Backbone as JSON, one array per atom type, in Angstrom:
{
  "sequence": "MQQIINFIIRNKNFLLFLLLFCVSLVFTIQSHSYHKSKFINSANFLTGGVYNSVNNVSSYFNLKSQNQLLAEENKRLRSILHNSEVEIDSIFIDSLTFGESYRFFSSNIIKNSYSLNNNILTLNKGTNDSIKQDFGVISSKGIIGIIDKTSRNYSTVISILNTTSRISAQLKKTNHFGTLTWNGKDPKFTQLIDIPKISPVSIGDTIITSGRSSIFPKGVRVGVIEDFKLDQAENYYEINVRLFNDMTNIEHVYIIENADKQEITNLLSNN",
  "N": [[82.06, 155.72, 85.89], [82.84, 157.36, 84.22], [85.08, 158.43, 84.51], [86.94, 156.52, 84.17], [86.17, 156.54, 80.99], [87.6, 159.08, 80.41], [89.81, 158.6, 81.36], [90.61, 156.33, 78.84], [90.32, 157.47, 77.29], [92.26, 159.47, 77.22], [94.79, 158.04, 77.24], [94.54, 156.93, 74.97], [97.15, 156.2, 72.87], [98.8, 155.04, 74.4], [98.12, 152.91, 75.46], [97.62, 151.25, 72.65], [99.32, 150.54, 71.57], [100.88, 149.15, 74.65], [98.91, 147.18, 73.59], [99.99, 145.99, 71.63], [102.48, 145.68, 71.69], [102.21, 143.41, 73.54], [100.65, 141.47, 71.79], [102.91, 140.92, 69.95], [104.36, 140.16, 71.02], [103.63, 137.32, 72.2], [103.7, 135.94, 69.65], [106.1, 136.11, 68.86], [107.48, 133.98, 71.18], [105.84, 131.92, 70.19], [106.79, 131.25, 68.03], [109.4, 131.23, 67.99], [111.62, 128.31, 68.76], [113.12, 129.0, 71.47], [112.23, 130.82, 72.55], [110.26, 130.2, 73.18], [110.96, 128.16, 74.38], [112.55, 128.65, 76.74], [110.16, 130.98, 78.1], [107.91, 129.01, 78.87], [109.6, 127.48, 81.23], [110.49, 129.61, 82.21], [107.69, 129.88, 83.85], [106.82, 127.23, 84.4], [108.68, 127.4, 87.03], [107.12, 129.7, 88.09], [104.76, 128.86, 89.06], [105.74, 126.48, 90.57], [106.37, 127.24, 92.31], [104.03, 128.95, 93.52], [102.85, 126.9, 94.38], [104.35, 126.22, 96.0], [103.98, 128.32, 97.84], [101.2, 128.08, 98.59], [101.26, 125.96, 99.83], [102.88, 125.94, 101.75], [101.03, 127.44, 103.48], [98.74, 125.66, 103.86], [100.18, 123.56, 105.09], [100.86, 124.52, 107.48], [98.14, 124.06, 108.8], [97.85, 121.27, 109.34], [99.81, 120.26, 111.14], [99.29, 118.81, 112.73], [98.07, 116.08, 112.51], [100.61, 115.42, 110.92], [102.61, 116.11, 112.25], [102.11, 113.51, 114.18], [102.01, 111.16, 112.92], [104.9, 111.06, 111.69], [106.19, 111.46, 114.82], [105.32, 108.29, 114.57], [106.56, 107.07, 113.04], [109.38, 107.67, 113.42], [109.52, 106.25, 116.11], [109.27, 104.01, 115.41], [111.99, 103.56, 113.68], [113.5, 103.31, 115.18], [113.15, 101.87, 117.37], [114.03, 99.42, 115.19], [116.74, 100.52, 114.89], [117.25, 99.4, 117.63], [116.52, 97.52, 118.97], [117.0, 94.6, 117.97], [115.67, 92.27, 117.47], [112.86, 92.79, 116.81], [109.61, 93.04, 115.52], [109.0, 92.88, 112.41], [107.18, 93.04, 110.53], [105.25, 95.28, 109.57], [103.31, 98.52, 109.21], [105.01, 100.18, 108.52], [107.56, 101.44, 107.0], [111.02, 100.87, 106.67], [114.64, 102.11, 105.22], [116.12, 101.03, 106.14], [115.67, 98.08, 105.22], [115.83, 98.0, 102.32], [118.89, 97.65, 101.04], [121.67, 98.15, 99.75], [121.81, 99.32, 97.48], [120.14, 101.57, 97.52], [119.08, 104.93, 97.11], [117.82, 107.39, 99.02], [115.53, 109.57, 99.29], [114.4, 113.35, 101.02], [110.95, 114.29, 100.66], [108.54, 116.86, 100.63], [105.79, 117.15, 99.22], [103.67, 119.46, 97.5], [101.58, 120.08, 95.72], [98.66, 117.84, 95.17], [96.81, 115.33, 93.25], [93.66, 114.02, 93.46], [91.34, 112.59, 92.52], [90.7, 113.06, 90.24], [91.11, 111.43, 86.17], [93.56, 110.87, 85.96], [96.22, 112.01, 87.85], [98.27, 113.37, 88.78], [101.07, 114.26, 90.71], [102.67, 116.93, 92.88], [106.27, 118.39, 93.41], [109.2, 119.9, 96.03], [111.54, 118.78, 95.3], [114.15, 119.21, 92.6], [116.28, 118.48, 89.51], [118.35, 120.14, 90.44], [118.77, 118.98, 93.17], [119.57, 116.34, 92.46], [117.34, 114.44, 91.79], [115.68, 112.79, 89.4], [113.9, 111.58, 86.09], [112.01, 108.54, 86.22], [112.44, 108.06, 88.8], [111.61, 106.65, 91.6], [109.03, 106.86, 93.78], [107.74, 106.64, 97.87], [106.14, 106.69, 100.15], [106.68, 106.95, 104.55], [104.22, 104.71, 105.12], [103.79, 103.26, 102.1], [103.22, 102.9, 98.82], [103.76, 105.54, 96.51], [103.8, 106.76, 93.81], [105.39, 107.22, 90.22], [108.23, 109.27, 89.6], [107.99, 112.08, 86.8], [108.15, 114.52, 85.27], [111.13, 116.87, 85.34], [112.17, 119.93, 86.97], [114.42, 122.58, 87.75], [114.46, 123.25, 91.1], [112.07, 122.03, 91.15], [109.15, 118.59, 90.77], [107.19, 116.07, 89.18], [104.97, 113.32, 89.81], [103.71, 110.83, 88.71], [100.78, 110.0, 89.92], [100.17, 106.89, 91.36], [97.48, 106.28, 91.39], [96.82, 106.46, 89.09], [95.14, 106.15, 85.97], [97.35, 105.93, 84.02], [98.89, 104.26, 85.2], [101.64, 101.99, 85.22], [102.81, 99.52, 87.14], [105.15, 97.22, 88.22], [103.66, 94.7, 90.74], [102.8, 92.34, 93.69], [101.74, 89.19, 95.25], [102.53, 89.27, 98.96], [103.44, 86.35, 100.47], [103.55, 84.8, 98.4], [105.5, 84.56, 95.8], [104.15, 85.3, 94.11], [102.8, 87.44, 90.69], [102.14, 90.17, 89.5], [100.92, 93.19, 87.86], [99.65, 96.34, 88.68], [97.32, 98.76, 89.01], [94.96, 101.2, 88.64], [91.83, 102.14, 88.11], [90.43, 104.53, 88.8], [88.15, 104.59, 89.93], [87.59, 104.32, 93.06], [89.89, 106.33, 95.67], [91.26, 105.51, 98.02], [91.47, 102.31, 96.86], [93.69, 99.84, 94.88], [94.0, 98.13, 91.94], [94.82, 94.71, 91.29], [96.2, 93.15, 88.6], [96.56, 90.39, 86.34], [97.14, 88.13, 87.56], [97.88, 84.37, 88.12], [95.28, 82.21, 88.26], [96.36, 79.93, 89.8], [97.47, 80.8, 92.03], [97.55, 81.3, 95.01], [95.19, 83.4, 96.57], [93.78, 85.61, 98.98], [91.1, 87.27, 101.3], [92.52, 89.85, 102.81], [95.45, 89.56, 102.51], [98.89, 90.46, 102.08], [99.78, 92.48, 99.27], [103.2, 93.38, 97.79], [105.43, 95.86, 96.02], [107.09, 94.08, 94.15], [109.99, 93.98, 92.87], [111.09, 93.84, 90.42], [111.42, 95.67, 87.9], [113.17, 98.44, 87.49], [112.91, 100.78, 88.92], [111.11, 100.23, 91.3], [112.48, 98.57, 94.63], [112.22, 95.23, 95.73], [109.63, 94.86, 98.04], [108.31, 97.48, 98.48], [105.51, 98.02, 100.26], [102.18, 98.01, 99.83], [98.86, 97.44, 99.61], [96.43, 95.5, 101.2], [94.06, 92.92, 100.15], [91.6, 93.14, 99.53], [89.02, 92.14, 98.24], [88.72, 89.67, 94.85], [88.18, 88.77, 91.64], [87.71, 85.62, 89.5], [89.12, 86.98, 85.53], [87.16, 87.92, 82.85], [87.4, 85.59, 81.14], [88.49, 83.9, 83.25], [90.78, 83.05, 83.61], [93.07, 84.6, 85.09], [93.53, 86.61, 88.19], [91.53, 89.61, 89.7], [92.22, 91.6, 91.36], [90.81, 93.73, 94.16], [92.64, 96.32, 96.07], [92.9, 97.58, 98.95], [94.39, 100.71, 99.45], [97.44, 101.4, 101.96], [98.13, 103.65, 102.08], [97.07, 107.21, 102.71], [96.08, 108.57, 100.57], [94.93, 110.99, 100.2], [95.91, 112.53, 101.99], [98.4, 113.13, 101.51], [101.93, 114.42, 103.19], [104.98, 114.08, 103.62], [106.91, 112.86, 102.1], [109.6, 110.18, 100.16], [112.15, 109.7, 98.22], [113.41, 107.06, 95.72], [116.52, 106.68, 94.7], [117.78, 103.85, 92.1], [120.42, 102.62, 92.33], [122.2, 101.21, 90.81], [120.62, 101.68, 88.34], [121.46, 102.59, 85.46], [123.36, 100.65, 84.81], [122.03, 98.48, 84.94], [119.79, 98.99, 83.06], [120.98, 99.42, 80.51], [122.2, 97.23, 79.69], [119.83, 95.81, 79.54], [118.77, 97.46, 76.85], [121.57, 96.15, 75.63], [120.97, 93.42, 74.99]],
  "CA": [[82.45, 154.91, 84.57], [83.09, 158.96, 83.27], [86.2, 158.93, 84.48], [87.0, 155.37, 83.13], [86.39, 156.03, 79.82], [88.05, 159.7, 79.84], [91.51, 158.35, 81.5], [91.21, 155.65, 77.94], [90.75, 159.09, 75.73], [93.62, 160.51, 77.43], [96.18, 156.85, 77.19], [94.65, 155.7, 73.59], [98.42, 155.97, 72.39], [99.58, 153.87, 75.49], [97.56, 151.3, 75.59], [97.73, 150.57, 71.68], [101.49, 150.52, 72.45], [101.27, 148.18, 75.2], [98.42, 145.85, 73.38], [100.45, 145.55, 69.95], [103.25, 144.3, 72.55], [101.32, 141.49, 73.96], [100.84, 140.71, 70.4], [103.78, 140.99, 69.09], [105.44, 139.12, 72.49], [102.39, 135.93, 71.47], [103.94, 135.71, 67.94], [107.94, 135.7, 69.48], [107.79, 133.05, 71.69], [105.13, 130.91, 69.44], [107.37, 130.94, 66.36], [110.86, 130.94, 68.24], [111.47, 127.1, 69.85], [114.51, 128.86, 71.98], [111.52, 132.02, 73.66], [109.1, 128.88, 74.68], [111.02, 127.09, 76.01], [112.18, 129.81, 78.59], [108.86, 130.93, 78.83], [107.68, 127.78, 79.86], [110.35, 127.22, 81.92], [109.22, 130.89, 83.49], [105.39, 129.72, 84.29], [107.31, 125.97, 85.58], [109.26, 128.15, 87.74], [106.58, 130.32, 88.77], [103.61, 127.72, 89.05], [106.02, 125.87, 92.01], [106.31, 128.82, 93.98], [103.03, 129.4, 93.8], [102.08, 125.3, 94.91], [105.55, 125.95, 97.16], [103.75, 129.25, 99.02], [100.23, 127.08, 99.14], [101.31, 124.84, 100.34], [102.66, 125.87, 103.37], [99.48, 127.68, 104.79], [98.05, 124.46, 104.34], [101.21, 122.14, 105.86], [100.19, 124.87, 109.4], [96.58, 124.04, 109.32], [97.62, 120.35, 109.41], [101.12, 119.37, 111.54], [99.07, 117.65, 114.07], [98.35, 114.66, 112.12], [101.71, 114.93, 109.93], [103.82, 115.46, 113.3], [101.83, 111.91, 114.51], [102.75, 109.87, 111.76], [106.55, 111.32, 111.79], [106.25, 110.05, 115.5], [105.38, 106.65, 114.43], [107.86, 105.93, 111.51], [110.09, 107.7, 114.55], [109.6, 105.05, 117.22], [109.37, 102.05, 114.29], [113.12, 103.56, 113.03], [114.3, 103.97, 116.82], [112.81, 100.31, 117.24], [114.57, 98.6, 114.68], [118.04, 100.32, 115.81], [117.54, 99.6, 119.09], [116.11, 95.72, 119.28], [117.16, 93.03, 116.88], [114.09, 90.96, 117.42], [111.8, 93.67, 116.68], [108.73, 92.41, 114.57], [109.38, 93.76, 110.98], [106.08, 92.79, 109.57], [105.06, 96.7, 109.71], [102.75, 98.84, 107.74], [105.54, 101.15, 108.4], [108.61, 101.01, 106.41], [112.38, 102.33, 106.84], [115.68, 102.43, 103.69], [117.31, 100.21, 105.97], [115.67, 96.47, 104.33], [116.65, 97.72, 100.91], [120.54, 97.3, 100.57], [122.47, 99.39, 100.06], [121.45, 99.79, 96.1], [118.78, 102.58, 96.57], [119.19, 105.94, 97.6], [116.86, 107.97, 99.55], [115.99, 111.92, 99.57], [112.81, 113.38, 102.28], [110.54, 115.7, 100.14], [107.0, 117.39, 100.46], [103.76, 117.4, 98.08], [102.74, 120.69, 97.54], [100.18, 119.63, 95.54], [98.36, 116.65, 95.25], [95.13, 115.58, 92.65], [93.11, 112.49, 93.47], [90.18, 113.36, 92.31], [90.54, 113.08, 88.53], [90.9, 110.34, 86.1], [94.98, 110.51, 85.48], [96.35, 111.92, 88.97], [99.77, 114.27, 89.17], [101.38, 115.36, 92.19], [104.32, 118.16, 92.65], [106.91, 117.79, 94.51], [109.12, 120.61, 96.23], [112.91, 118.43, 94.65], [114.22, 118.87, 91.83], [117.5, 118.31, 89.53], [119.13, 120.53, 91.81], [118.46, 118.07, 94.56], [119.63, 114.65, 91.94], [116.07, 113.65, 91.14], [116.08, 112.7, 87.96], [113.17, 110.84, 85.7], [112.23, 107.15, 86.8], [112.67, 107.19, 90.29], [109.48, 105.88, 92.48], [108.7, 107.49, 95.31], [107.11, 106.28, 98.51], [105.58, 107.08, 102.41], [106.9, 105.85, 105.33], [103.46, 103.52, 104.58], [104.1, 102.42, 101.6], [104.0, 103.62, 97.6], [102.83, 106.43, 95.96], [103.85, 106.54, 92.44], [106.52, 107.49, 89.6], [109.11, 110.35, 88.9], [107.83, 112.12, 85.41], [109.17, 115.25, 84.82], [111.51, 117.82, 86.27], [112.21, 121.93, 86.65], [115.47, 122.53, 88.65], [113.17, 122.99, 92.09], [110.53, 120.82, 91.09], [108.88, 118.1, 89.91], [105.97, 115.53, 88.05], [104.67, 113.06, 90.0], [102.46, 110.25, 88.31], [100.09, 108.57, 90.84], [99.32, 105.07, 91.81], [95.79, 106.77, 91.19], [96.0, 107.19, 87.41], [95.09, 105.19, 85.07], [98.02, 105.39, 82.9], [99.96, 103.49, 85.59], [102.04, 99.84, 85.53], [103.81, 99.19, 88.99], [104.82, 95.83, 88.97], [103.16, 94.11, 92.74], [103.39, 90.77, 94.66], [101.48, 88.21, 96.85], [104.08, 89.3, 100.19], [103.99, 85.01, 100.95], [104.43, 83.95, 97.33], [106.31, 84.87, 94.14], [103.52, 85.58, 92.19], [103.12, 88.92, 90.48], [101.48, 91.21, 88.48], [100.32, 94.72, 87.28], [99.03, 97.12, 89.49], [96.94, 99.37, 87.73], [93.99, 102.17, 88.49], [90.14, 101.89, 87.47], [90.0, 105.85, 88.47], [86.97, 104.39, 90.94], [88.28, 105.33, 94.2], [91.47, 107.06, 96.21], [91.39, 103.97, 98.84], [92.16, 101.58, 95.98], [93.68, 99.96, 93.26], [93.91, 96.93, 91.06], [96.69, 94.25, 91.13], [95.95, 92.37, 87.63], [97.09, 89.37, 85.66], [97.88, 87.22, 88.57], [97.03, 83.6, 87.43], [94.59, 81.36, 89.62], [96.72, 79.4, 90.28], [97.68, 81.47, 93.0], [96.35, 81.18, 96.69], [94.61, 84.15, 96.96], [92.78, 85.32, 100.63], [91.43, 88.33, 101.78], [93.93, 90.49, 103.76], [96.51, 88.68, 101.95], [99.52, 92.06, 101.58], [100.39, 93.6, 98.57], [103.96, 94.41, 98.01], [106.54, 95.54, 95.0], [107.84, 92.79, 93.26], [111.37, 94.19, 93.02], [111.1, 93.2, 89.16], [111.77, 96.73, 87.51], [114.53, 99.03, 88.07], [112.4, 101.57, 89.86], [111.03, 100.09, 93.1], [113.29, 97.75, 95.35], [111.23, 94.48, 95.9], [108.76, 94.99, 99.37], [107.54, 98.3, 99.45], [104.11, 97.74, 100.9], [100.84, 98.43, 98.46], [98.28, 97.53, 100.7], [95.93, 94.54, 100.76], [93.79, 92.51, 99.33], [89.85, 93.82, 100.39], [87.96, 91.26, 97.24], [89.18, 89.41, 94.27], [87.17, 88.33, 90.55], [88.15, 85.42, 88.04], [89.13, 87.53, 84.67], [86.39, 87.0, 81.15], [88.44, 83.64, 80.71], [88.94, 83.1, 83.92], [92.13, 82.46, 83.4], [94.12, 85.47, 86.21], [91.98, 87.1, 88.92], [91.11, 90.75, 89.23], [92.34, 92.11, 92.77], [91.33, 95.29, 93.88], [93.14, 96.18, 97.06], [93.13, 98.51, 99.91], [96.26, 101.02, 99.78], [97.45, 101.05, 103.42], [98.12, 105.58, 102.38], [94.98, 107.15, 102.43], [96.75, 109.59, 98.84], [94.26, 112.01, 100.04], [95.95, 112.75, 102.93], [99.91, 112.87, 102.2], [103.03, 115.62, 102.55], [105.9, 113.94, 103.64], [107.69, 111.23, 101.3], [111.08, 109.43, 99.86], [112.45, 109.45, 96.9], [113.94, 106.35, 95.46], [117.1, 106.46, 93.71], [118.2, 102.97, 92.12], [122.1, 103.24, 91.83], [122.63, 100.11, 89.21], [119.17, 101.92, 87.05], [121.93, 103.13, 84.35], [123.92, 99.18, 84.37], [120.26, 97.54, 84.17], [119.07, 99.61, 81.46], [122.64, 99.47, 79.55], [122.18, 95.02, 79.94], [118.85, 95.62, 78.39], [119.35, 97.63, 75.59], [122.2, 95.21, 74.56], [120.26, 92.32, 74.85]],
  "C": [[82.57, 156.69, 83.79], [84.36, 158.72, 82.87], [87.45, 157.4, 84.27], [88.03, 156.11, 81.49], [87.59, 157.62, 79.36], [90.2, 159.38, 80.2], [92.48, 157.19, 80.25], [91.4, 156.43, 77.16], [92.23, 159.23, 75.71], [94.87, 159.19, 77.3], [95.73, 156.26, 75.9], [96.0, 155.08, 73.27], [98.57, 154.48, 72.8], [99.48, 152.75, 75.14], [97.74, 150.7, 74.56], [98.66, 150.27, 71.8], [100.98, 149.52, 73.34], [100.04, 146.55, 74.66], [99.5, 144.95, 72.2], [101.77, 144.85, 70.89], [103.45, 143.53, 72.52], [101.41, 140.8, 73.31], [102.17, 140.56, 70.24], [104.7, 139.79, 70.46], [104.8, 137.35, 72.29], [103.8, 135.8, 70.79], [105.36, 135.46, 67.97], [107.95, 134.42, 70.26], [106.34, 131.94, 70.92], [106.48, 130.62, 68.09], [109.32, 130.72, 67.06], [111.12, 129.39, 69.4], [112.25, 127.56, 71.33], [113.75, 130.14, 73.32], [110.99, 130.84, 74.49], [109.3, 128.66, 75.31], [111.22, 127.87, 77.45], [110.95, 129.97, 78.91], [108.37, 129.51, 79.43], [108.13, 127.5, 80.76], [110.41, 128.03, 83.43], [108.3, 130.09, 84.31], [105.58, 128.0, 84.91], [107.45, 126.83, 86.67], [108.29, 128.57, 89.12], [105.34, 129.91, 89.44], [104.37, 126.75, 90.43], [106.15, 126.35, 93.15], [105.07, 129.16, 94.33], [102.56, 128.51, 94.6], [102.49, 125.78, 96.28], [103.71, 127.03, 98.21], [101.57, 128.51, 99.75], [99.71, 126.15, 99.74], [101.91, 124.76, 101.3], [101.68, 126.66, 104.1], [99.46, 126.08, 104.83], [99.01, 122.93, 105.09], [100.82, 123.17, 107.35], [99.77, 124.09, 109.44], [96.87, 121.94, 109.49], [99.29, 120.05, 109.81], [100.73, 118.81, 112.71], [99.24, 116.56, 113.51], [99.58, 115.11, 111.61], [102.58, 114.72, 111.32], [103.76, 113.8, 113.94], [102.69, 110.84, 114.09], [104.12, 109.96, 111.66], [106.94, 110.63, 113.23], [106.37, 108.97, 115.52], [106.65, 106.63, 114.23], [109.0, 106.24, 112.32], [110.95, 106.46, 114.85], [109.75, 103.52, 116.42], [110.98, 102.12, 114.1], [114.09, 103.0, 114.73], [114.6, 102.08, 117.25], [113.63, 99.47, 116.5], [116.71, 98.27, 114.62], [118.88, 99.67, 117.4], [117.15, 97.7, 120.04], [115.88, 95.33, 117.63], [116.32, 92.24, 116.11], [113.42, 91.86, 117.16], [111.25, 93.56, 115.73], [109.14, 93.17, 113.46], [108.22, 93.9, 110.08], [104.93, 93.91, 109.73], [104.56, 97.5, 108.43], [103.07, 100.05, 107.18], [107.16, 101.0, 107.5], [110.12, 101.59, 106.43], [114.0, 100.76, 105.48], [116.37, 101.49, 104.4], [117.19, 98.45, 105.76], [115.9, 96.71, 102.75], [117.68, 97.54, 100.29], [120.37, 98.42, 100.58], [122.55, 100.56, 97.88], [120.43, 100.99, 95.26], [119.29, 103.78, 97.8], [117.66, 106.44, 98.33], [117.05, 109.36, 100.19], [114.31, 112.17, 100.48], [112.98, 114.59, 100.58], [109.81, 115.68, 100.45], [106.55, 117.84, 99.49], [104.0, 119.02, 98.57], [101.84, 121.17, 96.32], [99.9, 118.31, 95.2], [97.43, 116.25, 94.27], [95.09, 113.96, 93.64], [91.84, 112.31, 93.19], [89.82, 113.28, 90.2], [91.03, 111.01, 88.25], [93.16, 110.07, 85.97], [95.83, 111.69, 87.11], [98.13, 112.79, 88.62], [100.3, 114.7, 90.47], [102.84, 116.35, 91.64], [105.49, 118.14, 94.27], [108.33, 119.13, 94.49], [111.15, 119.8, 95.77], [112.63, 118.26, 93.54], [115.17, 118.15, 91.21], [118.24, 119.55, 89.98], [119.4, 119.75, 93.02], [118.66, 116.75, 93.43], [118.26, 114.46, 91.49], [116.18, 113.83, 90.1], [114.19, 111.82, 87.78], [113.11, 109.1, 86.14], [112.07, 106.82, 88.03], [111.15, 107.05, 91.38], [109.83, 106.96, 93.7], [107.41, 106.91, 96.82], [106.55, 107.39, 99.57], [106.04, 105.99, 102.88], [105.39, 104.83, 105.53], [103.27, 102.2, 103.46], [104.2, 103.57, 99.91], [102.92, 104.68, 96.66], [103.24, 107.44, 94.26], [105.81, 107.12, 92.43], [106.76, 109.26, 89.39], [109.17, 110.66, 87.92], [108.65, 112.83, 85.4], [109.83, 116.62, 85.71], [111.95, 118.85, 85.98], [113.53, 121.48, 87.85], [115.25, 122.65, 90.31], [112.62, 122.23, 92.08], [110.35, 120.25, 90.76], [107.89, 117.55, 90.33], [106.12, 114.05, 89.82], [103.83, 111.52, 89.81], [102.18, 108.94, 89.45], [99.84, 107.23, 90.64], [98.23, 105.45, 90.98], [95.94, 107.59, 90.23], [96.17, 106.29, 86.94], [95.88, 104.56, 83.86], [99.3, 104.72, 83.72], [100.35, 102.57, 86.3], [102.9, 99.75, 86.52], [104.27, 97.53, 88.48], [104.49, 95.76, 90.82], [103.15, 92.27, 92.24], [102.26, 90.09, 95.32], [102.59, 88.93, 97.22], [103.87, 87.63, 99.72], [103.92, 84.38, 99.96], [104.85, 84.89, 96.3], [105.46, 85.03, 92.76], [102.86, 86.9, 91.57], [102.43, 89.1, 89.01], [101.09, 92.41, 88.19], [99.53, 95.14, 87.74], [98.2, 98.38, 88.58], [95.7, 100.33, 88.67], [92.99, 102.41, 88.1], [89.57, 103.29, 87.2], [88.64, 105.93, 89.06], [87.07, 105.88, 92.26], [89.67, 105.47, 94.97], [91.52, 106.2, 97.26], [92.07, 103.35, 97.95], [92.6, 101.63, 95.08], [93.62, 99.14, 92.57], [94.84, 96.2, 90.87], [95.91, 93.05, 89.34], [96.66, 91.12, 87.15], [97.87, 88.23, 86.64], [97.36, 85.89, 88.76], [96.67, 82.6, 88.98], [94.44, 80.13, 89.59], [96.89, 79.48, 92.18], [96.8, 81.09, 94.48], [96.48, 82.39, 97.29], [93.61, 84.61, 98.24], [93.27, 86.36, 100.58], [91.95, 88.47, 102.46], [94.82, 90.2, 103.43], [97.86, 90.45, 101.56], [100.49, 91.8, 100.28], [101.5, 94.24, 99.09], [104.36, 94.84, 96.02], [106.83, 94.07, 94.73], [109.27, 92.6, 92.85], [111.46, 93.85, 91.07], [110.86, 94.13, 88.11], [113.16, 97.26, 87.94], [114.09, 99.93, 88.88], [111.86, 101.0, 91.44], [111.71, 98.76, 93.39], [112.21, 96.43, 95.57], [110.79, 94.87, 97.78], [108.54, 96.17, 99.59], [106.33, 97.67, 99.28], [103.04, 98.97, 100.15], [99.63, 98.4, 99.37], [97.38, 96.45, 101.13], [94.96, 93.83, 100.66], [91.93, 92.38, 99.59], [88.47, 92.51, 98.95], [89.05, 90.81, 95.83], [87.69, 88.29, 92.97], [88.22, 87.69, 90.28], [88.16, 86.62, 86.68], [87.34, 87.12, 83.6], [86.85, 85.38, 81.49], [88.73, 82.85, 81.65], [90.12, 81.67, 84.19], [93.54, 82.63, 84.76], [92.66, 85.72, 86.69], [92.72, 88.55, 89.04], [91.22, 91.07, 90.81], [91.97, 93.61, 93.2], [91.36, 95.06, 96.04], [93.48, 97.95, 97.22], [94.32, 98.57, 100.49], [96.06, 101.03, 101.25], [98.23, 102.8, 103.37], [97.03, 105.53, 102.29], [95.96, 108.72, 101.54], [95.63, 110.47, 99.1], [95.24, 112.8, 100.85], [97.57, 112.66, 103.21], [100.25, 113.78, 101.94], [104.09, 115.4, 102.27], [106.63, 112.57, 102.9], [109.54, 111.44, 101.12], [110.99, 109.9, 98.96], [113.42, 108.58, 96.65], [114.82, 106.65, 94.33], [117.96, 105.11, 93.2], [119.27, 103.08, 91.65], [122.95, 102.85, 91.47], [121.51, 99.87, 88.58], [120.13, 101.6, 85.73], [122.57, 101.3, 83.57], [122.66, 98.35, 83.74], [120.24, 98.32, 83.06], [120.19, 99.05, 80.33], [122.93, 97.28, 78.85], [120.7, 95.54, 78.72], [118.72, 95.58, 77.42], [120.39, 96.58, 75.0], [122.03, 94.41, 74.21], [119.12, 92.85, 73.87]]
}
């Protein structure tokens, strides 16, 4: 302890200078938008790098389950390519069913939250990989979320386990559609609302994306109906959907770009 005190006494001028320098640096960053933006970008870069390093370690210990998932997906895709009569009603998704209007990018999740009300995921792809805001994100089993913000090498995703998330979804067996939301309770379930009570709803029915947006194509799987009830006005169903994805254990994902999104957006803006 005495040595520390002696060190401070001997170097008090230097320590005072260092303190004043840090204070001036903080004021400079706060008062100048250019410096502030540079600082934020640098912080995001460093944070992304830390998440990436941590993810590399955790991925190593999770290789067995992830390799099994990839093996199942590869088996599924080979079946489609080599057997034209293969049954395609599967929980696994392939890009062949979505046509040429959509482009796919592979990515890894380096940070995943699922226990908050507004959960965000971080991916190891960014603007350098042509990733932009409002691209869709799915896994081989179903929907994950929507790209929110991007940096050069990373991007964040608004998870379907986010109370602000709103995605158009429908019953697979009919064209009755509603809005997919999350009540913030259980990561195994999301809620589908605004389905009219004339819809033929049954437990076990499959829910898919409706294609009524420029983000997701029609047919991306969401989950199956666990239970349902009418709302207070008894005009619409409130449906509890068990997700195909285990949102607590995901790593490999696909980012979807709708090549026609800008044309659709421009058309709607003109209208």
